[in-house]
N, C-alpha and C positions, 0 to 999 in steps of 0.2 A: 366567577365574579360577574355581577351584573354591572357592566361599565356605564350604563345609562342611568342606573339607580342613584338617588340622592345620597349624600354622605350620611352615615349613621352618627359619626362623631367628628367634630371639627374643633381645631385649636386656632383661635384668632388672636395674634399678637401677645401670646402668653409670656410673661416675664416674672422672674422670682429672684430676690436677693436675700442672702443670709449675711450675717455680720462678716464683712470683709470679702465676700464671695458673690459674684454675679452668676447665679446658677443657670438662669434662662434669660434670654433677651429676644423679645419680639418673635416668638416661634409660632409659625402658622402652617398648618397642613390639615388634610382631612382623609378619612378612611371610609370606604363604602361597605355596604351589606355584602357578605360573602367574600370579603377580601382578606388575605393574610398579608399584613404589612410588616416587613422587617424594620425595626427601629435600632439603628446602629450608631456607634461612636465609641471613642475611647472612654475609659473611666474619667469622670469629671465633665463629660460632654453635655450632661443634663438629662440623660434618659431616665434615671431613677426619680429625679425631681419632677419630671413631666408626668410619670406614672403616678406619683404620690398626689399631684394636683388632680389628676383624672379620678383617682380613687378616694378623694376626700381627706387625705392625710395632711396636705398643705392647701392653703388658699393662695391663688396667684396675686402678685402685687399689681399686675395690670393684665389686660386681655381677658378672654373668656373661653369657656368650654361649651360647645353647643351639641346637644344630644337630640337626634331626630328633629332638627330644625328649631329646637327650643334651647335658649341659653339656660345653663344650670350652674348652680353653686352648691358644692357638696361640703358640708361641715364635718362629715365623718364617713368612714368606710361603710357603715351600715346604711347611710343615706344613699351613697353611690350604688351599693348592692341592690337596694330597693328600686333604684332607677334603671337597673340592668347593666351595671358596670362592675367588673370584678378584675382584680389583679392577683395573679398567682405568683408569689415571690419565691425566691430560692429557699428561704426559711419558711416552711409551710405553716399556715395559721390554723392548726388543728389541735384538738385536746386529746392527747395520747391515752388518757385514762377512760375516755368515753368510747362507746361503740361507734362503728362506721355510720349506722343509721342515725344515732344521736348527733354526730358531727354534721351530717348532711342537713338536718333540720333544726339545728341549734338556733333558738330564738323564735321558731315557729313550729314547734312540735305538735303533731295532731293530738287533740285531746277530746275527751268525752266527760262532761260533768266535772271539769277541772282536773281530771286525771289523764295522764299520757296514755293514748290508745296504742299499745305496743303492737298489736296486729296490723293496724293501718300503717304505723311507722315502718314496720318490717317490709310490708308489701310495697309501699311507696319507694323505700330505699332500694329494694330489689329491682323495681321497674326502672329507676333512674340509672342504676349501675349497668343494667342490661342495655340501655340506650348507648352506652359507651363501649359495649362489648366486654364488660368486666365481670368475671365470675368471682366476686368478692362476697364473703359471708357478711351480711349487714350487722350480724350480732357480735362479730369479733371486735376486740378493742383495737383502735387505730395504732397504738404503740406497738402492736405485734406485727404490723404489716411492713413489707419492704418499702423502700423509698418510692419506687415506681408506682406502687399501688396507692400509697398515700397521696401522691400527686394526682392520680386519677380521682381519688375521693375529693380532693380540693376542687378539681374541675367540675365534678358532678355536683358538688355543693353550690358552686356558682350557677350552674344550669337549673338547679331546683328553684332558684330565686329569679329565673327568667333572664339571665344575663344575655345581652345582645352585643356587648362589647367585652372582650376577654383579652387581658394582657398576660403573656407568659414571660417571666423574667429568668433567663438562663435555665430553661426547663430540663435540659439534658445533662447538666453538669455532673450529676451523680448517677446516671443511668448506664446500663450495659447496652451493647449494640442491639440486642433483641428488644429491650425496653424502649430504646429510642425509636425503633420501627413501630412499636405499638403506639407511642405518643404521636408519631407522624400520621398514623391512620386516624387517630382521634381528631387531630387538627383538620385533616381532610373532611371528616364527618361534620365537624363544627362549621366548616366553610360551606358544605352542601346545605346545611340547615340555615344558612343566612347569617351566621354570627360573624361579626368583624373581629379579627384577631390581630393584636399587636404582638410581634414576636421579637424578643430581645435575646441575642446570642453573640458571643465572640467567635463561634465556630462558623466560618464563612461557608464551608461546604453545605452546612445545614440550610442556610438561608436560600441557596439556589434550589434546594430540593423541596422546601416546604412553603416558600413565600412567593407571592405574586408580584410584589412591589417592595420598594425600600425607601425609607427616609433617613437621611444622614444628618446627625448633629455633631457640631464641633465647637468646643468652648462655649456651650450654652446657646449657640445660634443654629438656625436651620440652614444647612449648606445646600442640600439638593434633595429632591424627591424623584425617584425613578418610578414612573407609573407602571412600567413593565421591566422585568429583569431579562427579557429576551435580548440577547446581544450585549448585555452588560457583563463585563469581566470581573473576576476576583480582584485583579490589579487596579481596575478603575475605582471600585468601592474603597479599597485600601487608600488609594490616593485621595479620595474625597474625605475619608475619615481623619487622616493624619497630615494631609497637605503635602505629601511627597510620594515618590514612586516606591514600588516594592523592593527594588534593588537597594535603595537607600535604607529600607527597614532592616534587611538582613546584614548590610554593611560588611559583605564578605570580602576578604582578601586572603590569599593562600599562605600556608605555612612553609617556611624554608628550612626548619630544623629537622634533623634526622635521628638524633639520639633517642633511645627508647625511654619513655617515662613509666610505662606500665606494660607488663607482659603477663597474660593469663594463660596458663598451660593446663589443658585437660581437666578443667574444673568440673566437678560433679556435685549435685545436690538437689534439694526439693525444687520442683518446677522445671527441671531440665530433662529432656528426653535422651540426650547423649552429651558426652563431654564437650565443653566449650573452650576454645582457644582463640586469642586475638592479642594484638599489640596496639599501643598508642604511643606515638612519638611525642617528644617535648614540643609544645606549640601546636599540636595537631588537635583538631576537633573531629572526633569520630561519632557519627550518628548511629544510633541503634534503633532500627525501625521494625515494627511488627504490629499485627492486629492484637486486639484484646485476647489474652491467654497465650500469646506467643512465647512468653518467658522473659521479656525485657527486664521487668522489675525484679524478678526472681534472680536473674543473673547479676544485676548490680548489687542486690542485697547479699549475695554469696561473696562477691569480691570484697565488699565492705565489712563482712563479718557479722551482719545483722541476722543472717541465717547460717546454720552450721554447714561447712563445706565437707563433703564426704570423701572427696579425693581431689588431687590436682595441686597446683602450686601457683603462687603469685610473686612476681618480681617487681620492685619499685626502683626505678633508676639503676637497673642492672644488679640489684641486691635482693636475694630471696628473703621474703619476710614470712613470718608465721602469723597468720590471721585467724584468731578464734573468737574475736569480739571486735566491736567498733573501736574500742580503745586502742587495740593493736594497729588498726588502720590509721587512726588519727596520729599515732606516734610515728607511723611510717610516712606521713604526709599525704594520706589519701582522705579526701573529704567527700561527703555525700549529702545531697539535697533530695529528700524523699518525695514520692509522688503526692501523698496526702499531707500537704503542709500543715493543715489545721490539726490533724491527728498526731503526726510524727515529726513535724518540722518546727513548730512554735510552741511556746508555753502561753496559751491565750490570756491568762490572767496576769501575766508579767508585762513589764514595760518594754518599750523598744530598746532601751539601754540594757536591760537585763537579758533580753533575747539575743541581742547583738554580741554581748560579751559572754555568752553561755559557755563556749569552749575555752576561751582565753582566761576566764576567771580563776580556775585552779592553778594555772601557770603563773599568773601575775600576782596572785594573793601574797601579801606579806606573811612571812613565816609559814606559808602554806595554807593559812586558813583566814587571815584577816583581809577582807575585801579592800582592794586598792581603788577607792572611789575616784580619786583624781585621774588615774590612768584610764579607768573605764569611761569616765565622762569625756576625756580628750579623744579616746579611740572612737567612741560613739559619734561625737560631733564630726570627727574627721571622715569617718566612713559614710555618714549621712550626706555630707557635702560631696564626697567623691562619687557616690553612686546616685545622687539625686533622689534620695528617699524623702518622700513628702510626708512629713509628720509635724504637728504643731510644736512638739517638744520631745526630748528623749524620754520624758516621763509618761508619754501617752501609752496606753495599753495597746499592744500590737494587734489585738483582735479588732480594734477600731480602724485599722488601716485597710486600704484596698488590697486585693489579692496581689497586684503587681508590687506594691510597696512591702507587703509581707515577704514576698519572694526575694526582693532585693535585700531585705534585712537578713534573711537566711544566708544569702551570698556574702553579705558583709561580715557575717560571723566567721566565715572561712578566710576572708581576706585579711583578717587579723592574725592568721596563722601562717606558718611556712608550708605552703601546699605544693605538692608535686603533681598530684592527680585530683581532678574534680569530677565526681560522678553525679550527673543530673538526671533525675527521673521526672519527665513531664514538667520542666521548669516553667512553662508558660501556660499551663492549663488554667482556664478561668480568668485569663489576663487579657486586657484589651490590647489592640494593635500597637498603640503608642508605648505602653509599658513593655510589650514584647520587644520592640525595637531597642529600648534601653537595656533590657536583659541581654539581648544578642550582642550589644556593644560591650557589655561587661565581660561576656564570655570571650569575645574576640580579644579584648584587652588582656585577659588572663593568658590566653594562648600566646599573644605577642610577648608575654613575660616568661614564656617557656613552660607553662602549666599544660599537661596533657588533659584533655577534656573528653568525657564520654557523655553524649546527650541522647537519652532514650526518649523517643517521641512516637505517638500514634498519629501525629499530624505530618503527612508525607511532604507537603510543600515546605514546612519548617525544616524537616530533616534534610531535604535536598538543598534548601537554601542556606543552611548554616554550616553543614559538615564538609570537611575536606574529603572524607571517605565514609561510605555507608555500609554498615553491617545489617543484613536482613535476617530476621528471625521468623521461624515458622514452627508451630507446634513443639516448642521447647528446644529448638536447635538453631544454630547459626547456619544458614543455607547459602549465603553469598556475601562477598566483600566487593564493593563497587567503588571505584575511584570517581570523584566528582566529575560529572559531565558524561560519564560512560553509559548511563541509562536514564530513561525518562520515567515519568510517573507510572505509565502503563506497564512497563517492564518490571519495575520494582513491585508494583501491586500484584502482578502475576506470580512473582517469586514468593510474596508474603501470603498469598491465599492457600489454604489447605488443599491438598490434592483430592480430587473427586474420587469417591469409592468406585472400584472396578465394577 
């Protein structure tokens, strides 16, 4: 980063209000050429609104955006892109039915005598993809590409239009570890080429790896900008984002109950390299940590009956249960919140009320099939108040809620039932720090009520911060059981890493 270079993009006193919501208030900061700036804050902090103003989706009510020393007002994303500003959203803006090359040059396809010049298009696309180190066939349809390559096409598309300011919104949320490394290499290349990058992510470890600096927003206001991350701690950033310390975010206090809520005995099945056994006491939170492919999700799905168990036994509250399907688990008081909430956890087209009462509906229905509207409405309102779910109404479609509020709705679904054991698979993935704190408080409240909790996480600080005891998985097997405070991050990571070949 050229510290003496003038800013590429500046925000001066930017404010924006929507009906009943002050989304941004007097936000000012700037980003220089070749700088990767983290833009961080809880959901509702104003990050998305600011990026939408930058990219021409919204106009500010007050303040201005300055690009290369010139005040600019963008009335559309096309205008912003023409000026060299591009935002790569989580939901990529590509046409699946069109080829990679057509997507790259959509709106400015090379033509000769009014006809698209396919040879020039193919050559130009190949050249632009090569700049990013991507071996993608320009002729293949975008819909056939994996998500990581689609993201690279989106970035290449911005660069074909001369983007000098590029914003990446949660770019690694759907990527594998290897794909994340490739993205980081691309960001480093953009930085070397003088592009200013705004990087939005809830994954704090990423920010320290890829970003030079950080701007923190909270409740629509600019809290602080760190022009260098050298010497800045994870805990300090969290404090600035939520206004309280990390210890308060986890809200940990120990369990005192000893009776066993769940006992898993020599369970075998898909994704496990050897039989798995463990116990969870009533009121205990057991963390299940491992890297991608370690078998965390597979183990939870076997225990819940979502995958066929080939051998082994499961006991709930000292009673052996036969689990061949999720219904068997639910009847035994075992609940499960899956890793991919959008695919497996919610019904996107249904309301918050319907999603929240999804499990209880069959039990509460009159005569077994007539929906009990009054009970469902009372239950929904009660759980929304209890868990602090932010929604305009119970009729709101759940897909329109933030990730944290979707996750709390899934948890509320199980709070309507008599639960003995709660299995959580990456419950805070894609969720901001404030919502994480609220989810941790819900987990701890359930534990205080005697529920045994298993929390699978690839976020090591989370696993160490929330759990009473940590099970470490590696290559499809449980390799260690560690009581809270008995090991640090370095030791746990050493246990989780695959053994090097001889």
